[in-house]
C-alpha positions as CSV (number, residue, x, y, z in Angstrom):
1,X,38.9,29.1,-5.1
2,X,38.8,25.9,-3.0
3,X,37.1,22.9,-4.6
4,X,35.4,20.5,-2.2
5,X,33.6,17.2,-2.8
6,X,31.3,15.8,-0.2
7,X,32.0,12.4,1.3
8,X,30.2,9.6,-0.7
9,X,28.4,8.3,2.4
10,X,25.3,7.3,0.5
11,X,27.3,5.2,-2.0
12,X,29.0,3.5,0.9
13,X,25.6,2.7,2.4
14,X,24.5,1.4,-1.0
15,X,27.5,-0.9,-1.2
16,X,26.7,-2.4,2.2
17,X,23.0,-2.9,1.1
18,X,24.0,-4.4,-2.2
19,X,26.2,-7.0,-0.4
20,X,23.2,-8.0,1.7
21,X,20.7,-8.1,-1.3
22,X,23.1,-10.0,-3.5
23,X,22.3,-13.2,-1.7
24,X,18.5,-12.5,-1.6
25,X,17.3,-10.9,-4.8
26,X,20.1,-10.9,-7.4
27,X,21.3,-13.4,-9.9
28,X,23.6,-15.2,-7.4
29,X,20.5,-15.9,-5.2
30,X,18.8,-17.5,-8.2
31,X,21.8,-19.7,-9.0
32,X,22.0,-20.9,-5.4
33,X,18.3,-21.8,-5.3
34,X,18.5,-23.8,-8.6
35,X,21.5,-25.7,-7.3
36,X,19.3,-27.2,-4.6
37,X,16.5,-28.2,-7.0
38,X,16.1,-31.3,-9.3
39,X,16.7,-30.0,-12.9
40,X,14.0,-32.2,-14.5
41,X,11.4,-30.6,-12.2
42,X,12.5,-27.1,-13.2
43,X,12.5,-28.1,-16.9
44,X,9.0,-29.5,-16.8
45,X,7.6,-26.3,-15.4
46,X,9.6,-24.2,-17.8
47,X,8.1,-26.2,-20.7
48,X,4.6,-25.6,-19.2
49,X,4.9,-21.9,-18.6
50,X,7.4,-20.5,-21.2
51,X,7.0,-20.4,-25.0
52,X,9.4,-22.9,-26.6
53,X,10.9,-20.3,-28.9
54,X,12.0,-18.3,-25.8
55,X,13.6,-21.3,-24.2
56,X,15.4,-22.1,-27.5
57,X,16.7,-18.5,-27.8
58,X,18.1,-18.7,-24.3
59,X,19.6,-22.1,-24.8
60,X,21.4,-20.8,-28.0
61,X,23.0,-18.3,-25.7
62,X,24.0,-20.9,-23.2
63,X,21.4,-19.8,-20.6
64,X,18.7,-21.6,-18.8
65,X,15.1,-20.5,-18.8
66,X,14.8,-19.6,-15.1
67,X,17.3,-16.9,-15.7
68,X,14.4,-14.9,-17.2
69,X,11.2,-16.8,-16.3
70,X,9.9,-17.6,-12.9
71,X,8.3,-21.0,-12.3
72,X,6.5,-22.2,-9.1
73,X,9.1,-24.7,-8.0
74,X,11.8,-22.0,-8.0
75,X,9.7,-19.4,-6.1
76,X,8.6,-22.0,-3.6
77,X,12.2,-22.9,-2.9
78,X,13.2,-19.3,-2.4
79,X,10.2,-16.8,-2.2
80,X,12.6,-13.9,-2.1
81,X,13.3,-14.5,-5.8
82,X,10.0,-12.8,-6.8
83,X,12.0,-9.7,-6.1
84,X,14.7,-10.8,-8.6
85,X,12.1,-11.1,-11.4
86,X,10.4,-7.8,-10.4
87,X,13.7,-6.0,-10.6
88,X,14.6,-7.8,-13.9
89,X,11.4,-6.7,-15.5
90,X,11.9,-3.1,-14.3
91,X,8.9,-2.7,-11.9
92,X,9.1,-0.7,-8.8
93,X,7.4,-2.2,-5.7
94,X,4.7,0.4,-5.8
95,X,3.6,-0.3,-9.4
96,X,4.1,-4.1,-9.1
97,X,2.4,-5.0,-5.8
98,X,-1.0,-3.5,-6.5
99,X,-4.6,-4.6,-5.8
100,X,-5.5,-4.1,-9.4
101,X,-2.8,-6.5,-10.6
102,X,-3.7,-9.1,-8.0
103,X,-0.1,-9.3,-7.0
104,X,-0.3,-7.3,-3.8
105,X,-0.7,-10.4,-1.5
106,X,2.6,-11.8,-2.8
107,X,4.6,-8.9,-1.5
108,X,5.3,-10.8,1.7
109,X,7.4,-13.2,-0.4
110,X,9.8,-10.4,-1.3
111,X,9.8,-8.8,2.1
112,X,9.8,-11.8,4.4
113,X,11.0,-14.6,2.2
114,X,7.9,-16.7,3.0
115,X,5.1,-18.2,0.8
116,X,1.9,-18.1,2.9
117,X,-0.1,-21.4,2.5
118,X,-3.1,-19.6,1.2
119,X,-1.1,-18.3,-1.7
120,X,0.3,-21.6,-2.8
121,X,-2.7,-22.4,-5.1
122,X,-2.3,-19.0,-6.7
123,X,1.4,-19.3,-7.4
124,X,0.9,-20.9,-10.9
125,X,-1.2,-18.0,-12.0
126,X,1.4,-15.6,-10.8
127,X,4.2,-17.4,-12.7
128,X,2.1,-17.6,-15.8
129,X,1.4,-13.8,-15.8
130,X,5.1,-13.0,-15.1
131,X,6.3,-15.3,-17.8
132,X,4.2,-13.4,-20.3
133,X,6.1,-10.2,-19.2
134,X,9.4,-12.2,-19.4
135,X,8.6,-13.1,-23.0
136,X,7.9,-9.5,-23.9
137,X,11.2,-8.5,-22.3
138,X,13.1,-11.2,-24.2
139,X,11.5,-10.3,-27.5
140,X,12.0,-6.6,-26.9
141,X,15.7,-6.9,-26.1
142,X,16.4,-9.5,-28.8
143,X,17.8,-13.0,-28.2
144,X,21.1,-12.0,-29.6
145,X,21.6,-9.4,-26.9
146,X,20.6,-11.5,-23.9
147,X,23.4,-12.5,-21.6
148,X,23.9,-13.0,-17.8
149,X,25.8,-9.7,-17.4
150,X,22.9,-7.8,-19.0
151,X,20.3,-9.5,-16.8
152,X,22.4,-8.5,-13.7
153,X,22.7,-4.9,-15.0
154,X,19.0,-4.6,-15.6
155,X,18.2,-5.7,-12.1
156,X,20.6,-3.1,-10.7
157,X,19.0,-0.4,-12.9
158,X,15.7,-1.0,-11.1
159,X,17.4,-1.5,-7.7
160,X,19.2,1.8,-7.7
161,X,16.1,4.0,-7.4
162,X,14.7,1.7,-4.8
163,X,17.8,2.0,-2.7
164,X,17.8,5.8,-3.2
165,X,14.2,6.0,-2.2
166,X,14.8,4.0,0.9
167,X,17.8,6.3,1.8
168,X,15.6,9.4,1.3
169,X,13.0,7.9,3.7
170,X,15.6,7.2,6.3
171,X,17.1,10.7,5.9
172,X,13.6,12.2,6.3
173,X,13.0,10.1,9.4
174,X,16.3,11.2,11.0
175,X,15.5,14.9,10.3
176,X,12.1,14.6,12.0
177,X,13.7,12.9,15.0
178,X,16.4,15.7,15.1
179,X,13.7,18.4,15.2
180,X,11.8,16.5,17.9
181,X,15.0,16.3,19.9
182,X,15.5,20.0,19.5
183,X,12.0,20.6,20.9
184,X,12.7,18.3,23.8
185,X,15.8,20.2,24.6
186,X,13.8,23.4,24.8
187,X,10.8,22.1,26.9
188,X,12.5,19.2,28.7
189,X,12.5,21.0,32.1
190,X,8.7,21.3,32.0
191,X,8.1,17.7,30.8
192,X,6.1,15.4,33.0
193,X,6.2,12.4,30.7
194,X,8.4,11.6,27.7
195,X,8.5,8.7,25.3
196,X,10.1,8.2,21.9
197,X,6.9,9.5,20.2
198,X,5.5,12.1,22.6
199,X,6.4,14.8,25.2
200,X,3.8,15.8,27.7
201,X,4.2,18.9,29.9
202,X,2.2,21.2,32.1
203,X,2.3,24.9,31.1
204,X,2.2,28.0,33.2
205,X,-1.6,28.0,33.1
206,X,-1.7,24.5,34.4
207,X,-2.9,23.0,31.1
208,X,-1.5,19.8,29.6
209,X,0.5,20.3,26.4
210,X,1.3,17.4,24.0
211,X,4.2,17.5,21.5
212,X,4.0,14.4,19.4
213,X,5.0,12.7,16.1
214,X,2.2,12.6,13.5
215,X,1.9,11.2,10.0
216,X,0.9,14.4,8.2
217,X,2.3,16.9,9.4
218,X,5.3,15.3,11.0
219,X,5.2,16.9,14.5
220,X,2.3,18.7,16.2
221,X,1.9,20.8,19.4
222,X,-1.5,20.9,21.0
223,X,-3.0,22.1,24.3
224,X,-5.7,20.3,26.2
225,X,-8.5,22.8,27.0
226,X,-10.6,20.2,28.8
227,X,-10.5,16.4,28.9
228,X,-10.4,15.1,25.3
229,X,-10.6,18.5,23.7
230,X,-7.5,20.2,22.3
231,X,-6.5,23.6,20.9
232,X,-4.3,22.7,17.9
233,X,-1.4,25.1,18.2
234,X,1.5,24.2,15.8
235,X,1.9,21.8,12.8
236,X,5.5,21.2,11.8
237,X,6.5,19.7,8.4
238,X,10.2,18.6,8.2
239,X,11.9,18.2,4.8
240,X,15.3,16.7,5.4
241,X,16.5,16.3,1.8
242,X,19.6,18.4,1.0
243,X,19.2,18.2,-2.8
244,X,18.7,21.8,-4.0
245,X,17.2,20.7,-7.3
246,X,14.3,19.1,-5.6
247,X,13.4,22.1,-3.3
248,X,10.3,23.0,-5.2
249,X,8.8,19.6,-4.8
250,X,9.5,19.6,-1.1
251,X,8.0,23.1,-0.6
252,X,4.9,21.9,-2.5
253,X,4.6,18.8,-0.3
254,X,4.9,21.0,2.8
255,X,2.2,23.3,1.4
256,X,-0.2,20.4,0.9
257,X,0.4,19.1,4.4
258,X,-0.1,22.6,5.9
259,X,-3.3,23.1,4.0
260,X,-4.7,20.0,5.7
261,X,-3.3,21.2,9.0
262,X,-5.0,24.6,8.6
263,X,-8.3,22.9,7.7
264,X,-7.9,20.8,10.8
265,X,-7.6,23.9,13.0
266,X,-3.9,24.4,13.5
267,X,-3.1,28.1,13.9
268,X,0.7,27.9,13.2
269,X,2.3,26.0,10.4
270,X,6.1,25.7,10.3
271,X,8.4,24.1,7.6
272,X,11.9,22.9,8.5
273,X,14.2,22.7,5.5
274,X,17.7,21.4,4.9
275,X,18.8,23.3,1.8
276,X,21.5,25.9,1.4
277,X,21.1,28.5,0.0
278,X,17.4,28.9,0.7
279,X,15.2,31.4,-1.1
280,X,12.7,32.6,1.4
281,X,10.8,34.7,-1.2
282,X,10.3,31.6,-3.4
283,X,9.3,29.5,-0.4
284,X,6.7,32.0,0.8
285,X,5.3,32.2,-2.7
286,X,5.1,28.4,-3.2
287,X,3.9,27.7,0.4
288,X,1.8,30.7,1.6
289,X,0.3,28.5,4.3
290,X,3.7,28.2,6.1
291,X,3.9,30.6,8.9
292,X,7.7,30.2,9.5
293,X,10.6,28.5,7.7
294,X,13.5,27.1,9.8
295,X,16.9,25.8,8.9
296,X,17.5,22.2,10.1
297,X,21.2,22.7,10.8
298,X,20.4,25.6,13.2
299,X,17.9,23.5,15.1
300,X,20.4,20.6,15.4
301,X,23.3,22.9,16.5
302,X,21.0,24.8,18.8
303,X,22.4,28.1,17.6
304,X,21.7,30.8,15.0
305,X,18.8,33.1,14.3
306,X,16.5,30.4,13.2
307,X,17.0,28.4,16.4
308,X,16.5,31.4,18.6
309,X,13.2,32.2,16.9
310,X,12.2,28.6,16.9
311,X,13.0,28.3,20.6
312,X,11.2,31.5,21.6
313,X,8.1,30.5,19.7
314,X,8.0,26.9,21.1
315,X,8.2,28.4,24.6
316,X,5.6,31.0,23.9
317,X,3.0,28.9,22.1
318,X,3.3,26.0,24.5
319,X,2.9,28.4,27.4
320,X,5.7,27.1,29.6
321,X,7.8,29.3,31.9
């Protein structure tokens, strides 16, 4: 029996991303920012925002307060560092930057590294709220356990799922593009206009057909019956993840998308998957709204039974010669 291990491409990508983020969100970025600030100014704000017992506990471990607690002078010097404290406290971006918390407007600091002028007056309130969370973290861990390596490890524990989530989004985007390219290869000879988001063609009946990216589902095919009025022909949901253990979630997501598509008036709903082996009986049971299931690798390679069926149906339903 041959043993094979897939190439660790994702981890290689993570290493490259980590090298970039190290100077933006991680402990080294904080150290560089503080080097450029007057220490008395930082200390005054730490005394104003952080309980003295917390500062004493950190000092006993040879650590400064800003290693755990954000203060306005530090975040103003490097707005990216709001991301450091978010990661340290263990919050995902989705749960941290919410309207309910009042922190949503500050997301631009982490994403763009800028502090908008209208947010400057609100920075003290943000730091006060975050310092309360920092005090809970310090008390929960215990002062005897706090050390710089631990802080770095805690930020990485939060960063890991964020990087993985980003990788999944990019993988999904590539898969959608690959399906779109496969369709373009099939209908390209009939296309009258092509962009990176849409293919327009004229079918054998002289009607305009549009094949385009959509948000939910991912790709749609529709025929213009008269100006501004369309027959909704095909809705395609693409699931590019190759993790077999998550197949039920993906099929469930496809089913929700296709139910919306059916309600909108689409007559055909297709799901493209990237999992081997693929249990068609399970998939049909969990997504009864899906008309056809197709294997992504067949569509990319433009061969195999799935590709032939996909090609014939695209030609037939779009009405091209």
